[in-house]
N, C-alpha and C positions, 0 to 999 in steps of 0.2 A: 695110435689117438685112440681114448679108453670109447667103451660103447655108453652112451648115459642110463644108467636105469632107468627101470618102466615097473611101474607098481599098479596094478589090479586088484580090483577086488575078486574075492576067491568067489569060485563058482559055490554053487549051492545042490546037495545030490537030491532032495523033491522040495517044493515048492513053488513061488512065486516071485515076481520080481518086476517092479514096477520101475518103468524108465523116461527119458522127459518130462520130469517133474520141472518147473521152473524153479531154480534155485533157491528165490527167495521163499516160496512156498512150501518149501519138504517138511517142516514143521506141522502145518494146518493139516496135512495129509497124514503124517504119524497120529495127530489127533482125531483127524475125520474118521479114520480105521482103523482105532482104539488102541492101536500099534505100542504108546505108552501101556497098554496092561494087560499083554500077555508074555508071557510066558519063554514063547519059540524064538529059536536066535536072529536076528536081525541085524544085518549090515547096512549100511547105509552112506551113500559117497556125497558130497555136495559140491557145487559150484566145479564141477567138471565141462570141459568145453564140449560146447554140443555148436554142430553149426547151424542147426535149424534155432536154435533158443537162445546162443551166446552163451549163456551160464543153465548148466541140469542140475537135476541131483537123481539117483536112483535109492531104489529100498530092493532089497534084499530078503527075505521073509520064509524061514525049512519051517517044511511038515506046514504051511497052512494054503490055503484053498480059500477063496472070496465067491458069495454068490453077486450076481452079475449086478444083482439093487447096492448093494454095501459099496463095490468097486464103483459105480456108477456115479454115487455121494462125490466122489475128487474131484468129477467133469469141472467143478464150479471154478476151485482152486487149481486143475492142472489138465483142461482142457485136451492138450494133444497127447495123455499119458496115454503108453503103452505097456502092457501087459503080457509077459509070458509064463505059462506055466510050467515049471521044469518038473521032470520024471528023470529019475535015474540021472542026474547030471543033461540030459536032453531037454531039449524047447518041444514041447509035444502042443502045445497050442497056445496062437497068439490072438490076445482079446485088445480094442482098442475099446476108452471109455467115450460113454456118452449122456449127456446131460438128462438125468430122469424125466420125468413127467410131474413130482408133485416132488416139494421139498420137505422132508418134517427133521426138526429138530436141530441142526445143521448153521442155520443162517438168523441171523438177528432185522426182524422190521426196523426202516428206519424211520418209524414214525415216532417221536416219540408217546405220543397220545395210545399209542396202540396195547391194548391189553396185555401182551407178549410182555412187555419190557417194565411193569410192574407190577403184576401179580405168576403165582406161577403156571403157564401156562403155553407147553410145548409151542413155539415155532413153527408155521401151518404155510407151505407156499404155492401159488401152481406157476410151474415158469410159460412166463408167456413168451418170452423166447431164446432161444435154445443156442442164436449163435452169437449176437452178446445179450448174454443172461441178463432177462429181466424177468423177478419173481413176485408176483402177486397176491399178498399177503390173503388168507383164509379169512382172518376176523377182521380188519380194518378194510383191506381192499388197499392196498394204498402197493405203487408199485416199488418193486428196487431194483434198481440197473448196477451194472456191473460196476460204476463209481466207488459207490455206498453200499455195496456186498462186505457186511461186516461173518465173521464165519463165528462160531459161538462153542 
């Protein structure tokens, strides 16, 4: 009997692997990190099996490393994401994302009357809850919770 072929996403020599992204949020993570504007080699897979998430996505970015501040921005849409820093095909460091204390320019305020929704003002929130993400708008003080969170 013939063994089934197994395909896997190829290894990278140097760079960052972001794993455990909810499959439905893959493109939000790409957008938040600005990966749609860089010239590095990027490999991603989505709807991969995951015991923890059911379906997950993974992103591998060659020759790119991120500041913790940048990576923590994805915690809004991928709270269980794990980062592996790769050097010479080996994992040299593992990081876990953490929701930052302040969110700037990523999320939309749910208050239709907020200045950020009709003027060109960058959104700014203070994180009131990191567990079930809740954000308090810097301008109108309205709370935006996880259910109403829209990434811009």
